[in-house]
N, C-alpha and C positions, 0 to 999 in steps of 0.2 A: 510658404512652402518654405521647408527645412533645406538648412544647410549640411551639405556633407562633406564630411574628406574621406579620400580613400588610399592610406599611406601604401606606397607601392614603391618599386624603383626596375629601371630598366632589367630584362630581360626573367623578369618574375611570371613566372610559367602562370602559377597560383592566380596570380594578380590579373592575370588575361583571364583567365576563369572568373573570377570576381565580377570581373567588367560587362562579362557573357552574362551571369545573376543579375547585374545592375540593371543593363539591356533590356531584359526580360521582363521587368518587373515595373520599370518606370518607365511614367510615359512623359510625354511632353506639363511643364509645371507641375507634376508630384515634386522636383528636389532639384536641386542646384550641386551638383556635387563635383568638386574640385578634386584632381591629381596630384596627389604631395607625394614627392621624389623625396622620401628618407634621405638617397646617400649626399646632399648638400647640407646636412644639418645634423652635427655631432649629435645632441640630444635626443632628435628622434632617430639616427641609426642606433644609439646604446637603447632606449624605449622599444622599435620597433624590427629591431633588426632580423629579428630570428621569430617574428610572430606576423608580418606580413601575408597576406592583403588582411587589413584594418578596415572599418568603415568608423570613421567616428562624426561623432555632430559636438562640433566645436559650442555649442551655445549652451547644452547639458552637459558635454563631455564623457555621455553614453558610448559606449564600443562596440561593436561586433565582430568578433575572432573567427578567422578563418577555421577550420571548414565551416560555411555555410549555405543554406539554397534559398530557393527563391521562396520558400516558405516560412524561412528564419529571418528573411531577409522580411517580407512584408511585415512579419509580428515588431521584429523593431523598426519601423516606419509607423505602426501602428502603435506603438507604445511610444514614441517621440511625438505623435500628437495629442494622444491622451497625455502626456507630461504638457505642453504645451497648454491643451483647454482648462488643464487643473490649475495654471499657472504655475507649473514647479519651478522653471528656471525661467530668468530672464537675459 
């Protein structure tokens, strides 16, 4: 089960749309998703302020930038699973 982070902040309507995509795709046990509010970290604000929502896989550093849909999110998850199966990252 991959750990994912959704870079977000309060009042972000695009982030709400991204959460809807995640909820439509993920089933219980598929992944653990942490919502990361970038407003509380200057480095995250600098990196993501104009890009949120962004889904990030901390183990590999791979990111999926908005806009994305269910098909693109599934492909992102499959890419993570393939990389994990090949031992491409730890």
